[in-house]
Each structure stands twice: as C-alpha cells, then as structure tokens.
N, C-alpha and C positions, 0 to 999 in steps of 0.2 A: 110428118109421120115418124114415129119412133122406130128405130131399128130393132130387129130381133136380137136378143142376147142369149148367151149360153150355148149349150150343146145343140147340135143339129138334130132335128127329128128325122125319123126314117123317110118320110115323104119328101123332106127337104134334100136329103142326100140323093134320093132317086131323081128328083127334079134337077139337082145340080149336075149329076152325071148325064142325064138326058140332054140338058141344054148345052153342056160342054161338047158332047158327042155330035150335036147338031151344028156345032161351029160358032156358037155365040161367044163373044168376047167376055173376059172377066168383068168388065165394066157393065155390060148388058145383063149378065147373070146377077151381079150384085143389085142392080135396080129391080129385077124381077123377084128375087128372093128377099129383098129388103135387108141385106147383110152388107158388111163392109168389104171392100176389095181385098183387104188383108186377110179377112176371114175366109173368103172364097178361095183365094190363092193357097192359104195354108191347108184347107180341106182337100183341094185338088192334089196337093203334094202328098198328103196322108193317104189319099185314095190311089196314088201311083199314076195319076193322069198327066202330071207335068213334073219336070225335074226342078229341084231347088232346095233351099233350106228353109225350114219353118221359122217364121219370125216369132221371137218370144213376146210374151205379154208385157205391157208397160206396168210399172209399179205406180199405182195411184197414190198421191200424197195422203189421202184420207186413210189409207191402209198403213201408212208409215208413221202416223202420229203416235208418240209414246203416251200412254194413258196417265202414267205417273207425272210426266211433265205437264200435261194438260190440267191435272188436278192441282198441282202446285201453282200454276199460273192463275187458276180460278181462286185459290186460297189467297194469293198475293193481292189480287184485285179486290176481294172482299175486305181484306185488312186495310187497304188504302181507303176504301169507302167508309169504313168504321172510323178511321182516324179523322177523315174530313168531316164527318158528321159530328164527332166529338168536338173538334175545333170550332165548328159553327155554333154548337150549343153553348160552349164556354164564352165565345166572343161573337155575338150575333152580327156585328159589323162586318165580319168576314163572309157572311152568307151572301152569295151572288144575287139571290132574289131580292134580298133587302137592299143591296147596293143599287140594283136597277130601279126598284121602287123609289128609293130616296132620290135618285137622279131624275126620275120622271116628275116627282113632286117639285124638285127644284126648278125644272124647266117650266112646269105649269105655273108656278108662283112668279116667274119672270114676266108672264103675259098678264 
C-alpha cells in the first residue's frame, strides 16, 4: 500500500493528536495513518506535543538534475548514433548485423 504524501488533512491531524494523547507509539500511529515515522514525529513537534528538532526534507536526485546538462547529453548520444549510421552506410562490413549474418552463413556452410 502506498503511503500518503504531502500535507496532512484536518482529519489526519485530529487523528494524530487523538492517537498520541491515547498513548500510542509513533510506530503504531504511522501504521494507522499510513505515514512515515519521520513525518509523524515532525508533525508532533510542530504541534508542540513532543520536543525535538524537525528533520529537513531530503533532496531527491531527480530534482537536482540540470536540464541543460541533460539536453547536452542527449545531443551527444544522438550525434554518436548519426556517426555510427554514417560509418555503416559507407562501409557495410562494419555493420554488426551484417557481421553476425556473415558469421552464421559461414557456420552453416561448414555443415
């Protein structure tokens, strides 16, 4: 089952406070609300129910990718493919498919 993401809804905050006041552990609360322990702990700190320091969010690698770098990588790969295609057209003996077919013909002729 997927975890809930994003901001807590009003009913989730009410449920969180109720469960914490009833003496449930953070682990049991996270199972009931389908949230991470870190999320439960941070919200209890925000609500003033426990002492501690709020843990910062992780920076996901997908958010850190430079789009210009990504475009230049794609452009470089396309240029390499174009060069390989040109080489295979000029000299078909360098075409890997032709090489495999010639090799298979040679093996078949041996039998």
